[in-house]
N, CA, C, O and CB atoms as a CASP TS submission, in Angstrom:
PFRMAT TS
TARGET T0000
AUTHOR 0000-0000-0000
METHOD Language model
MODEL 1
PARENT N/A
ATOM      1  N   MET     1      85.563  72.556  79.745  1.00  0.00           N
ATOM      2  CA  MET     1      86.197  72.536  80.974  1.00  0.00           C
ATOM      3  C   MET     1      86.741  73.826  81.432  1.00  0.00           C
ATOM      4  O   MET     1      87.217  74.619  80.619  1.00  0.00           O
ATOM      5  CB  MET     1      87.193  71.606  80.941  1.00  0.00           C
ATOM      6  N   GLY     2      86.691  74.086  82.756  1.00  0.00           N
ATOM      7  CA  GLY     2      87.094  75.371  83.363  1.00  0.00           C
ATOM      8  C   GLY     2      88.615  75.316  83.544  1.00  0.00           C
ATOM      9  O   GLY     2      89.141  74.217  83.371  1.00  0.00           O
ATOM     10  N   ASP     3      89.404  76.379  83.876  1.00  0.00           N
ATOM     11  CA  ASP     3      90.731  76.567  84.043  1.00  0.00           C
ATOM     12  C   ASP     3      90.989  75.746  85.278  1.00  0.00           C
ATOM     13  O   ASP     3      90.091  75.596  86.107  1.00  0.00           O
ATOM     14  CB  ASP     3      91.131  78.047  84.133  1.00  0.00           C
ATOM     15  N   LEU     4      92.159  75.218  85.431  1.00  0.00           N
ATOM     16  CA  LEU     4      92.472  74.537  86.675  1.00  0.00           C
ATOM     17  C   LEU     4      93.301  75.589  87.558  1.00  0.00           C
ATOM     18  O   LEU     4      94.041  76.401  87.003  1.00  0.00           O
ATOM     19  CB  LEU     4      93.315  73.143  86.382  1.00  0.00           C
ATOM     20  N   PRO     5      93.157  75.549  88.892  1.00  0.00           N
ATOM     21  CA  PRO     5      93.714  76.493  89.729  1.00  0.00           C
ATOM     22  C   PRO     5      95.014  76.193  89.525  1.00  0.00           C
ATOM     23  O   PRO     5      95.432  75.067  89.256  1.00  0.00           O
ATOM     24  CB  PRO     5      93.293  76.490  91.127  1.00  0.00           C
ATOM     25  N   THR     6      95.884  77.500  89.686  1.00  0.00           N
ATOM     26  CA  THR     6      97.337  77.522  89.544  1.00  0.00           C
ATOM     27  C   THR     6      97.975  78.075  90.795  1.00  0.00           C
ATOM     28  O   THR     6      97.347  78.856  91.510  1.00  0.00           O
ATOM     29  CB  THR     6      97.757  78.348  88.328  1.00  0.00           C
ATOM     30  N   ASP     7      99.272  77.670  91.095  1.00  0.00           N
ATOM     31  CA  ASP     7      99.891  78.421  92.355  1.00  0.00           C
ATOM     32  C   ASP     7     100.241  79.707  92.165  1.00  0.00           C
ATOM     33  O   ASP     7     100.579  80.039  91.029  1.00  0.00           O
ATOM     34  CB  ASP     7     101.080  77.827  92.862  1.00  0.00           C
ATOM     35  N   PRO     8     100.233  80.481  93.006  1.00  0.00           N
ATOM     36  CA  PRO     8     100.749  81.785  92.809  1.00  0.00           C
ATOM     37  C   PRO     8     102.338  81.795  92.297  1.00  0.00           C
ATOM     38  O   PRO     8     103.130  80.950  92.715  1.00  0.00           O
ATOM     39  CB  PRO     8     100.571  82.550  94.178  1.00  0.00           C
ATOM     40  N   PRO     9     102.714  82.811  91.372  1.00  0.00           N
ATOM     41  CA  PRO     9     103.831  82.709  90.732  1.00  0.00           C
ATOM     42  C   PRO     9     104.963  82.948  91.926  1.00  0.00           C
ATOM     43  O   PRO     9     106.040  82.351  91.957  1.00  0.00           O
ATOM     44  CB  PRO     9     103.836  83.721  89.500  1.00  0.00           C
ATOM     45  N   ILE    10     104.595  83.772  92.744  1.00  0.00           N
ATOM     46  CA  ILE    10     105.592  84.130  93.835  1.00  0.00           C
ATOM     47  C   ILE    10     105.393  83.708  95.295  1.00  0.00           C
ATOM     48  O   ILE    10     104.288  83.862  95.815  1.00  0.00           O
ATOM     49  CB  ILE    10     105.692  85.536  93.868  1.00  0.00           C
ATOM     50  N   VAL    11     106.389  83.198  95.957  1.00  0.00           N
ATOM     51  CA  VAL    11     106.185  82.633  97.325  1.00  0.00           C
ATOM     52  C   VAL    11     107.316  83.141  98.138  1.00  0.00           C
ATOM     53  O   VAL    11     108.512  82.938  97.931  1.00  0.00           O
ATOM     54  CB  VAL    11     106.129  81.039  97.350  1.00  0.00           C
ATOM     55  N   VAL    12     106.748  83.863  99.138  1.00  0.00           N
ATOM     56  CA  VAL    12     107.548  84.594 100.189  1.00  0.00           C
ATOM     57  C   VAL    12     107.448  83.586 101.463  1.00  0.00           C
ATOM     58  O   VAL    12     106.394  83.354 102.055  1.00  0.00           O
ATOM     59  CB  VAL    12     106.895  86.209 100.524  1.00  0.00           C
ATOM     60  N   HIS    13     108.622  83.064 101.767  1.00  0.00           N
ATOM     61  CA  HIS    13     108.871  82.145 102.696  1.00  0.00           C
ATOM     62  C   HIS    13     108.879  82.866 104.051  1.00  0.00           C
ATOM     63  O   HIS    13     108.859  84.094 104.133  1.00  0.00           O
ATOM     64  CB  HIS    13     110.125  81.426 102.382  1.00  0.00           C
ATOM     65  N   GLY    14     108.911  81.945 105.237  1.00  0.00           N
ATOM     66  CA  GLY    14     108.841  82.591 106.629  1.00  0.00           C
ATOM     67  C   GLY    14     110.187  83.384 106.918  1.00  0.00           C
ATOM     68  O   GLY    14     111.188  83.333 106.204  1.00  0.00           O
ATOM     69  N   LEU    15     110.029  84.215 108.222  1.00  0.00           N
ATOM     70  CA  LEU    15     111.110  85.030 108.432  1.00  0.00           C
ATOM     71  C   LEU    15     112.420  84.152 108.944  1.00  0.00           C
ATOM     72  O   LEU    15     112.380  83.163 109.675  1.00  0.00           O
ATOM     73  CB  LEU    15     110.667  86.130 109.448  1.00  0.00           C
ATOM     74  N   VAL    16     113.510  84.734 108.406  1.00  0.00           N
ATOM     75  CA  VAL    16     114.961  84.031 108.884  1.00  0.00           C
ATOM     76  C   VAL    16     115.690  85.051 109.653  1.00  0.00           C
ATOM     77  O   VAL    16     115.826  86.233 109.336  1.00  0.00           O
ATOM     78  CB  VAL    16     115.991  83.528 107.578  1.00  0.00           C
ATOM     79  N   ALA    17     116.139  84.464 110.694  1.00  0.00           N
ATOM     80  CA  ALA    17     116.991  85.346 111.655  1.00  0.00           C
ATOM     81  C   ALA    17     118.110  86.053 110.982  1.00  0.00           C
ATOM     82  O   ALA    17     118.772  85.367 110.203  1.00  0.00           O
ATOM     83  CB  ALA    17     117.611  84.504 112.790  1.00  0.00           C
ATOM     84  N   GLY    18     118.402  87.149 111.120  1.00  0.00           N
ATOM     85  CA  GLY    18     119.645  87.927 110.315  1.00  0.00           C
ATOM     86  C   GLY    18     119.525  89.284 110.944  1.00  0.00           C
ATOM     87  O   GLY    18     118.688  89.658 111.765  1.00  0.00           O
ATOM     88  N   THR    19     120.509  89.947 110.410  1.00  0.00           N
ATOM     89  CA  THR    19     120.648  91.464 110.853  1.00  0.00           C
ATOM     90  C   THR    19     120.515  92.272 109.635  1.00  0.00           C
ATOM     91  O   THR    19     121.522  92.456 108.951  1.00  0.00           O
ATOM     92  CB  THR    19     122.085  91.825 111.581  1.00  0.00           C
ATOM     93  N   PRO    20     119.402  92.770 109.291  1.00  0.00           N
ATOM     94  CA  PRO    20     118.086  92.494 109.836  1.00  0.00           C
ATOM     95  C   PRO    20     117.434  91.238 109.404  1.00  0.00           C
ATOM     96  O   PRO    20     118.010  90.612 108.514  1.00  0.00           O
ATOM     97  CB  PRO    20     117.223  93.555 109.520  1.00  0.00           C
ATOM     98  N   PRO    21     116.265  90.734 109.912  1.00  0.00           N
ATOM     99  CA  PRO    21     115.672  89.530 109.574  1.00  0.00           C
ATOM    100  C   PRO    21     115.096  89.590 108.258  1.00  0.00           C
ATOM    101  O   PRO    21     114.524  90.642 107.975  1.00  0.00           O
ATOM    102  CB  PRO    21     114.711  89.156 110.518  1.00  0.00           C
ATOM    103  N   TYR    22     115.133  88.613 107.337  1.00  0.00           N
ATOM    104  CA  TYR    22     114.766  88.720 105.832  1.00  0.00           C
ATOM    105  C   TYR    22     113.659  87.442 105.783  1.00  0.00           C
ATOM    106  O   TYR    22     113.389  86.619 106.658  1.00  0.00           O
ATOM    107  CB  TYR    22     116.279  88.511 104.661  1.00  0.00           C
ATOM    108  N   ARG    23     113.193  87.582 104.585  1.00  0.00           N
ATOM    109  CA  ARG    23     112.261  86.445 104.022  1.00  0.00           C
ATOM    110  C   ARG    23     112.856  86.046 102.631  1.00  0.00           C
ATOM    111  O   ARG    23     113.233  86.889 101.818  1.00  0.00           O
ATOM    112  CB  ARG    23     110.618  86.965 103.844  1.00  0.00           C
ATOM    113  N   ARG    24     112.908  84.805 102.436  1.00  0.00           N
ATOM    114  CA  ARG    24     113.662  84.244 101.045  1.00  0.00           C
ATOM    115  C   ARG    24     112.229  84.359 100.073  1.00  0.00           C
ATOM    116  O   ARG    24     111.085  84.049 100.406  1.00  0.00           O
ATOM    117  CB  ARG    24     114.454  82.274 101.199  1.00  0.00           C
ATOM    118  N   VAL    25     112.649  84.844  98.922  1.00  0.00           N
ATOM    119  CA  VAL    25     111.604  85.023  97.740  1.00  0.00           C
ATOM    120  C   VAL    25     111.788  84.244  96.526  1.00  0.00           C
ATOM    121  O   VAL    25     112.844  84.297  95.896  1.00  0.00           O
ATOM    122  CB  VAL    25     111.574  86.413  97.268  1.00  0.00           C
ATOM    123  N   GLU    26     110.760  83.489  96.159  1.00  0.00           N
ATOM    124  CA  GLU    26     110.999  82.598  94.970  1.00  0.00           C
ATOM    125  C   GLU    26     110.089  83.131  94.003  1.00  0.00           C
ATOM    126  O   GLU    26     109.062  83.648  94.443  1.00  0.00           O
ATOM    127  CB  GLU    26     110.756  81.038  95.215  1.00  0.00           C
ATOM    128  N   ILE    27     110.284  83.099  92.720  1.00  0.00           N
ATOM    129  CA  ILE    27     109.504  83.501  91.458  1.00  0.00           C
ATOM    130  C   ILE    27     109.387  82.309  90.495  1.00  0.00           C
ATOM    131  O   ILE    27     110.380  81.934  89.871  1.00  0.00           O
ATOM    132  CB  ILE    27     110.227  84.725  90.693  1.00  0.00           C
ATOM    133  N   ARG    28     108.242  81.730  90.367  1.00  0.00           N
ATOM    134  CA  ARG    28     108.167  80.557  89.390  1.00  0.00           C
ATOM    135  C   ARG    28     109.064  79.558  89.927  1.00  0.00           C
ATOM    136  O   ARG    28     109.732  79.044  89.029  1.00  0.00           O
ATOM    137  CB  ARG    28     108.576  80.919  87.889  1.00  0.00           C
ATOM    138  N   HIS    29     109.331  79.065  91.186  1.00  0.00           N
ATOM    139  CA  HIS    29     109.972  78.009  91.743  1.00  0.00           C
ATOM    140  C   HIS    29     111.651  78.322  91.744  1.00  0.00           C
ATOM    141  O   HIS    29     112.492  77.512  92.131  1.00  0.00           O
ATOM    142  CB  HIS    29     109.531  76.695  90.907  1.00  0.00           C
ATOM    143  N   GLU    30     111.900  79.502  91.292  1.00  0.00           N
ATOM    144  CA  GLU    30     113.535  79.807  91.376  1.00  0.00           C
ATOM    145  C   GLU    30     113.676  80.908  92.474  1.00  0.00           C
ATOM    146  O   GLU    30     112.911  81.870  92.531  1.00  0.00           O
ATOM    147  CB  GLU    30     114.246  80.424  89.808  1.00  0.00           C
ATOM    148  N   PRO    31     114.655  80.710  93.297  1.00  0.00           N
ATOM    149  CA  PRO    31     115.128  81.611  94.394  1.00  0.00           C
ATOM    150  C   PRO    31     115.462  83.035  93.659  1.00  0.00           C
ATOM    151  O   PRO    31     116.132  83.005  92.627  1.00  0.00           O
ATOM    152  CB  PRO    31     116.512  80.937  95.197  1.00  0.00           C
ATOM    153  N   VAL    32     115.090  84.032  94.081  1.00  0.00           N
ATOM    154  CA  VAL    32     115.407  85.478  93.521  1.00  0.00           C
ATOM    155  C   VAL    32     115.905  86.405  94.375  1.00  0.00           C
ATOM    156  O   VAL    32     116.268  87.516  93.990  1.00  0.00           O
ATOM    157  CB  VAL    32     114.297  86.119  92.991  1.00  0.00           C
ATOM    158  N   GLY    33     115.967  85.947  95.796  1.00  0.00           N
ATOM    159  CA  GLY    33     116.721  86.795  96.716  1.00  0.00           C
ATOM    160  C   GLY    33     116.076  86.910  98.131  1.00  0.00           C
ATOM    161  O   GLY    33     115.108  86.232  98.475  1.00  0.00           O
ATOM    162  N   HIS    34     116.665  87.777  98.873  1.00  0.00           N
ATOM    163  CA  HIS    34     116.091  88.147 100.378  1.00  0.00           C
ATOM    164  C   HIS    34     115.233  89.284 100.425  1.00  0.00           C
ATOM    165  O   HIS    34     115.602  90.264  99.778  1.00  0.00           O
ATOM    166  CB  HIS    34     117.216  88.478 101.403  1.00  0.00           C
ATOM    167  N   ALA    35     114.181  89.354 101.049  1.00  0.00           N
ATOM    168  CA  ALA    35     113.345  90.629 100.964  1.00  0.00           C
ATOM    169  C   ALA    35     113.298  91.130 102.503  1.00  0.00           C
ATOM    170  O   ALA    35     113.181  90.334 103.435  1.00  0.00           O
ATOM    171  CB  ALA    35     111.727  90.331 100.294  1.00  0.00           C
ATOM    172  N   TYR    36     113.388  92.345 102.652  1.00  0.00           N
ATOM    173  CA  TYR    36     113.548  92.960 103.967  1.00  0.00           C
ATOM    174  C   TYR    36     112.258  93.811 104.174  1.00  0.00           C
ATOM    175  O   TYR    36     112.124  94.474 105.202  1.00  0.00           O
ATOM    176  CB  TYR    36     114.915  93.857 104.061  1.00  0.00           C
ATOM    177  N   GLY    37     111.310  93.791 103.197  1.00  0.00           N
ATOM    178  CA  GLY    37     110.108  94.599 103.296  1.00  0.00           C
ATOM    179  C   GLY    37     109.311  94.308 102.021  1.00  0.00           C
ATOM    180  O   GLY    37     109.826  93.704 101.080  1.00  0.00           O
ATOM    181  N   LEU    38     108.013  94.758 102.004  1.00  0.00           N
ATOM    182  CA  LEU    38     107.219  94.609 100.728  1.00  0.00           C
ATOM    183  C   LEU    38     107.863  95.015  99.512  1.00  0.00           C
ATOM    184  O   LEU    38     107.811  94.313  98.503  1.00  0.00           O
ATOM    185  CB  LEU    38     106.012  95.347 100.793  1.00  0.00           C
ATOM    186  N   ALA    39     108.534  96.232  99.561  1.00  0.00           N
ATOM    187  CA  ALA    39     109.240  96.817  98.421  1.00  0.00           C
ATOM    188  C   ALA    39     110.141  96.109  97.930  1.00  0.00           C
ATOM    189  O   ALA    39     110.443  96.367  96.765  1.00  0.00           O
ATOM    190  CB  ALA    39     109.793  97.928  98.637  1.00  0.00           C
ATOM    191  N   ASP    40     110.882  94.975  98.639  1.00  0.00           N
ATOM    192  CA  ASP    40     111.766  94.156  98.080  1.00  0.00           C
ATOM    193  C   ASP    40     110.873  93.188  97.173  1.00  0.00           C
ATOM    194  O   ASP    40     111.257  92.935  96.032  1.00  0.00           O
ATOM    195  CB  ASP    40     112.634  93.455  99.177  1.00  0.00           C
ATOM    196  N   VAL    41     109.892  92.740  97.583  1.00  0.00           N
ATOM    197  CA  VAL    41     108.973  91.773  97.030  1.00  0.00           C
ATOM    198  C   VAL    41     108.581  92.136  95.496  1.00  0.00           C
ATOM    199  O   VAL    41     108.607  91.420  94.495  1.00  0.00           O
ATOM    200  CB  VAL    41     107.682  91.722  97.961  1.00  0.00           C
ATOM    201  N   ALA    42     108.203  93.517  95.660  1.00  0.00           N
ATOM    202  CA  ALA    42     107.631  94.123  94.441  1.00  0.00           C
ATOM    203  C   ALA    42     108.816  94.508  93.403  1.00  0.00           C
ATOM    204  O   ALA    42     108.541  94.661  92.213  1.00  0.00           O
ATOM    205  CB  ALA    42     106.757  95.446  94.856  1.00  0.00           C
ATOM    206  N   GLU    43     110.087  94.655  93.864  1.00  0.00           N
ATOM    207  CA  GLU    43     111.106  94.883  93.057  1.00  0.00           C
ATOM    208  C   GLU    43     111.471  93.686  92.355  1.00  0.00           C
ATOM    209  O   GLU    43     111.668  93.627  91.142  1.00  0.00           O
ATOM    210  CB  GLU    43     112.142  95.414  93.736  1.00  0.00           C
ATOM    211  N   PHE    44     111.573  92.496  93.369  1.00  0.00           N
ATOM    212  CA  PHE    44     111.749  91.256  92.537  1.00  0.00           C
ATOM    213  C   PHE    44     110.866  90.892  91.428  1.00  0.00           C
ATOM    214  O   PHE    44     111.310  90.459  90.365  1.00  0.00           O
ATOM    215  CB  PHE    44     111.702  90.205  93.341  1.00  0.00           C
ATOM    216  N   ALA    45     109.484  91.079  91.688  1.00  0.00           N
ATOM    217  CA  ALA    45     108.600  90.983  90.840  1.00  0.00           C
ATOM    218  C   ALA    45     108.764  91.808  89.251  1.00  0.00           C
ATOM    219  O   ALA    45     108.568  91.394  88.109  1.00  0.00           O
ATOM    220  CB  ALA    45     107.512  91.381  91.633  1.00  0.00           C
ATOM    221  N   ARG    46     109.191  93.082  89.756  1.00  0.00           N
ATOM    222  CA  ARG    46     109.472  94.042  88.535  1.00  0.00           C
ATOM    223  C   ARG    46     110.642  93.513  87.589  1.00  0.00           C
ATOM    224  O   ARG    46     110.611  93.703  86.373  1.00  0.00           O
ATOM    225  CB  ARG    46     109.905  95.551  89.095  1.00  0.00           C
ATOM    226  N   ARG    47     111.591  92.891  88.180  1.00  0.00           N
ATOM    227  CA  ARG    47     112.793  92.523  87.672  1.00  0.00           C
ATOM    228  C   ARG    47     112.316  91.490  86.625  1.00  0.00           C
ATOM    229  O   ARG    47     112.972  91.399  85.587  1.00  0.00           O
ATOM    230  CB  ARG    47     113.815  91.999  88.775  1.00  0.00           C
ATOM    231  N   VAL    48     111.326  90.769  86.790  1.00  0.00           N
ATOM    232  CA  VAL    48     111.014  89.570  86.056  1.00  0.00           C
ATOM    233  C   VAL    48     109.686  89.819  85.104  1.00  0.00           C
ATOM    234  O   VAL    48     109.080  88.891  84.569  1.00  0.00           O
ATOM    235  CB  VAL    48     110.782  88.361  87.127  1.00  0.00           C
ATOM    236  N   GLY    49     109.355  91.097  84.984  1.00  0.00           N
ATOM    237  CA  GLY    49     108.268  91.577  84.290  1.00  0.00           C
ATOM    238  C   GLY    49     107.049  91.656  84.825  1.00  0.00           C
ATOM    239  O   GLY    49     106.074  91.865  84.103  1.00  0.00           O
ATOM    240  N   LEU    50     106.935  91.498  86.167  1.00  0.00           N
ATOM    241  CA  LEU    50     105.492  91.547  86.789  1.00  0.00           C
ATOM    242  C   LEU    50     105.409  93.031  87.329  1.00  0.00           C
ATOM    243  O   LEU    50     105.388  93.142  88.555  1.00  0.00           O
ATOM    244  CB  LEU    50     105.241  90.348  88.097  1.00  0.00           C
ATOM    245  N   GLU    51     105.364  94.068  86.647  1.00  0.00           N
ATOM    246  CA  GLU    51     105.616  95.301  87.113  1.00  0.00           C
ATOM    247  C   GLU    51     104.329  95.948  87.880  1.00  0.00           C
ATOM    248  O   GLU    51     104.417  96.916  88.635  1.00  0.00           O
ATOM    249  CB  GLU    51     106.079  96.114  85.944  1.00  0.00           C
ATOM    250  N   ASP    52     103.211  95.311  87.591  1.00  0.00           N
ATOM    251  CA  ASP    52     102.103  95.778  88.303  1.00  0.00           C
ATOM    252  C   ASP    52     101.636  94.918  89.354  1.00  0.00           C
ATOM    253  O   ASP    52     100.438  94.858  89.630  1.00  0.00           O
ATOM    254  CB  ASP    52     101.083  96.022  87.457  1.00  0.00           C
ATOM    255  N   LEU    53     102.560  94.211  89.990  1.00  0.00           N
ATOM    256  CA  LEU    53     102.104  93.252  91.012  1.00  0.00           C
ATOM    257  C   LEU    53     101.697  94.052  92.225  1.00  0.00           C
ATOM    258  O   LEU    53     102.250  95.103  92.549  1.00  0.00           O
ATOM    259  CB  LEU    53     103.220  92.194  91.376  1.00  0.00           C
ATOM    260  N   ASN    54     100.676  93.479  92.888  1.00  0.00           N
ATOM    261  CA  ASN    54     100.205  94.019  94.115  1.00  0.00           C
ATOM    262  C   ASN    54     100.616  92.818  95.192  1.00  0.00           C
ATOM    263  O   ASN    54      99.935  91.801  95.323  1.00  0.00           O
ATOM    264  CB  ASN    54      98.519  94.385  94.028  1.00  0.00           C
ATOM    265  N   PRO    55     101.698  93.058  95.861  1.00  0.00           N
ATOM    266  CA  PRO    55     102.145  91.950  96.915  1.00  0.00           C
ATOM    267  C   PRO    55     101.012  91.427  97.980  1.00  0.00           C
ATOM    268  O   PRO    55     101.202  90.531  98.803  1.00  0.00           O
ATOM    269  CB  PRO    55     103.378  92.577  97.805  1.00  0.00           C
ATOM    270  N   LEU    56      99.869  92.121  97.810  1.00  0.00           N
ATOM    271  CA  LEU    56      98.941  91.557  98.898  1.00  0.00           C
ATOM    272  C   LEU    56      97.835  90.825  98.049  1.00  0.00           C
ATOM    273  O   LEU    56      96.793  90.500  98.619  1.00  0.00           O
ATOM    274  CB  LEU    56      98.269  92.792  99.943  1.00  0.00           C
ATOM    275  N   ASP    57      98.027  90.532  96.616  1.00  0.00           N
ATOM    276  CA  ASP    57      97.095  89.827  96.035  1.00  0.00           C
ATOM    277  C   ASP    57      97.348  88.364  96.143  1.00  0.00           C
ATOM    278  O   ASP    57      98.395  87.927  95.666  1.00  0.00           O
ATOM    279  CB  ASP    57      96.968  90.244  94.748  1.00  0.00           C
ATOM    280  N   PRO    58      96.416  87.479  96.778  1.00  0.00           N
ATOM    281  CA  PRO    58      96.780  86.176  97.147  1.00  0.00           C
ATOM    282  C   PRO    58      96.753  85.140  95.768  1.00  0.00           C
ATOM    283  O   PRO    58      97.122  83.966  95.807  1.00  0.00           O
ATOM    284  CB  PRO    58      95.732  85.710  98.343  1.00  0.00           C
ATOM    285  N   GLU    59      96.286  85.769  94.670  1.00  0.00           N
ATOM    286  CA  GLU    59      96.491  85.162  93.335  1.00  0.00           C
ATOM    287  C   GLU    59      97.961  85.359  92.732  1.00  0.00           C
ATOM    288  O   GLU    59      98.255  84.825  91.662  1.00  0.00           O
ATOM    289  CB  GLU    59      95.447  85.781  92.359  1.00  0.00           C
ATOM    290  N   MET    60      98.741  86.025  93.342  1.00  0.00           N
ATOM    291  CA  MET    60     100.114  86.569  92.704  1.00  0.00           C
ATOM    292  C   MET    60     101.194  86.047  93.927  1.00  0.00           C
ATOM    293  O   MET    60     102.263  85.518  93.623  1.00  0.00           O
ATOM    294  CB  MET    60     100.115  88.539  92.441  1.00  0.00           C
ATOM    295  N   VAL    61     100.831  86.238  95.171  1.00  0.00           N
ATOM    296  CA  VAL    61     101.933  85.980  96.241  1.00  0.00           C
ATOM    297  C   VAL    61     101.418  85.105  97.202  1.00  0.00           C
ATOM    298  O   VAL    61     100.340  85.393  97.722  1.00  0.00           O
ATOM    299  CB  VAL    61     102.437  87.246  96.969  1.00  0.00           C
ATOM    300  N   SER    62     102.115  83.900  97.584  1.00  0.00           N
ATOM    301  CA  SER    62     101.698  83.169  98.615  1.00  0.00           C
ATOM    302  C   SER    62     102.682  83.372  99.686  1.00  0.00           C
ATOM    303  O   SER    62     103.876  83.138  99.501  1.00  0.00           O
ATOM    304  CB  SER    62     101.507  81.792  98.251  1.00  0.00           C
ATOM    305  N   TRP    63     102.227  83.788 100.771  1.00  0.00           N
ATOM    306  CA  TRP    63     102.904  84.075 102.042  1.00  0.00           C
ATOM    307  C   TRP    63     103.008  82.886 102.935  1.00  0.00           C
ATOM    308  O   TRP    63     101.971  82.395 103.382  1.00  0.00           O
ATOM    309  CB  TRP    63     102.203  85.158 102.767  1.00  0.00           C
ATOM    310  N   HIS    64     104.306  82.323 103.267  1.00  0.00           N
ATOM    311  CA  HIS    64     104.398  81.193 104.188  1.00  0.00           C
ATOM    312  C   HIS    64     105.048  81.634 105.473  1.00  0.00           C
ATOM    313  O   HIS    64     106.068  82.321 105.421  1.00  0.00           O
ATOM    314  CB  HIS    64     105.182  80.033 103.564  1.00  0.00           C
ATOM    315  N   GLY    65     104.539  81.294 106.576  1.00  0.00           N
ATOM    316  CA  GLY    65     105.054  81.573 107.787  1.00  0.00           C
ATOM    317  C   GLY    65     104.927  82.987 108.287  1.00  0.00           C
ATOM    318  O   GLY    65     105.748  83.577 108.989  1.00  0.00           O
ATOM    319  N   GLY    66     103.715  83.478 107.798  1.00  0.00           N
ATOM    320  CA  GLY    66     103.368  84.815 108.282  1.00  0.00           C
ATOM    321  C   GLY    66     102.902  85.522 107.065  1.00  0.00           C
ATOM    322  O   GLY    66     103.074  85.046 105.942  1.00  0.00           O
ATOM    323  N   GLY    67     102.260  86.760 107.302  1.00  0.00           N
ATOM    324  CA  GLY    67     101.724  87.437 106.100  1.00  0.00           C
ATOM    325  C   GLY    67     102.507  88.616 105.805  1.00  0.00           C
ATOM    326  O   GLY    67     103.552  88.770 106.437  1.00  0.00           O
ATOM    327  N   PRO    68     102.160  89.474 104.937  1.00  0.00           N
ATOM    328  CA  PRO    68     102.835  90.526 104.385  1.00  0.00           C
ATOM    329  C   PRO    68     103.263  91.619 105.370  1.00  0.00           C
ATOM    330  O   PRO    68     104.098  92.483 105.100  1.00  0.00           O
ATOM    331  CB  PRO    68     102.031  91.058 103.370  1.00  0.00           C
ATOM    332  N   GLU    69     102.572  91.495 106.618  1.00  0.00           N
ATOM    333  CA  GLU    69     102.867  92.685 107.725  1.00  0.00           C
ATOM    334  C   GLU    69     104.071  91.866 108.648  1.00  0.00           C
ATOM    335  O   GLU    69     104.604  92.462 109.584  1.00  0.00           O
ATOM    336  CB  GLU    69     101.213  93.186 108.830  1.00  0.00           C
ATOM    337  N   ASP    70     104.376  90.743 108.378  1.00  0.00           N
ATOM    338  CA  ASP    70     105.404  90.248 109.279  1.00  0.00           C
ATOM    339  C   ASP    70     106.813  90.314 108.887  1.00  0.00           C
ATOM    340  O   ASP    70     107.209  89.586 107.976  1.00  0.00           O
ATOM    341  CB  ASP    70     105.147  88.956 109.555  1.00  0.00           C
ATOM    342  N   TRP    71     107.635  91.145 109.506  1.00  0.00           N
ATOM    343  CA  TRP    71     108.967  91.270 108.900  1.00  0.00           C
ATOM    344  C   TRP    71     109.992  91.345 110.252  1.00  0.00           C
ATOM    345  O   TRP    71     111.203  91.534 110.135  1.00  0.00           O
ATOM    346  CB  TRP    71     109.044  92.712 107.841  1.00  0.00           C
ATOM    347  N   THR    72     109.404  91.193 111.364  1.00  0.00           N
ATOM    348  CA  THR    72     110.287  91.253 112.511  1.00  0.00           C
ATOM    349  C   THR    72     110.188  89.852 113.457  1.00  0.00           C
ATOM    350  O   THR    72     109.130  89.224 113.411  1.00  0.00           O
ATOM    351  CB  THR    72     109.872  92.599 113.370  1.00  0.00           C
ATOM    352  N   LEU    73     111.070  89.460 114.141  1.00  0.00           N
ATOM    353  CA  LEU    73     111.040  88.231 114.783  1.00  0.00           C
ATOM    354  C   LEU    73     110.436  88.551 116.320  1.00  0.00           C
ATOM    355  O   LEU    73     110.294  87.636 117.131  1.00  0.00           O
ATOM    356  CB  LEU    73     112.570  87.559 114.755  1.00  0.00           C
TER
END
């Protein structure tokens, strides 16, 4: 039998109104913080041992409510 598909370990949720706007980030179903850009997503991943994460890799990051280019309301 082949491997079953798995969910990406990182979920970046839709934009939240704030000053500045941000996106909530979860890693392995645990909230890890607010991201204000792609660099924040990569830093959260680095902190949990995913140093070589490409935030554009759909196998690693699931973007909800917009893609990696969406950081403004």
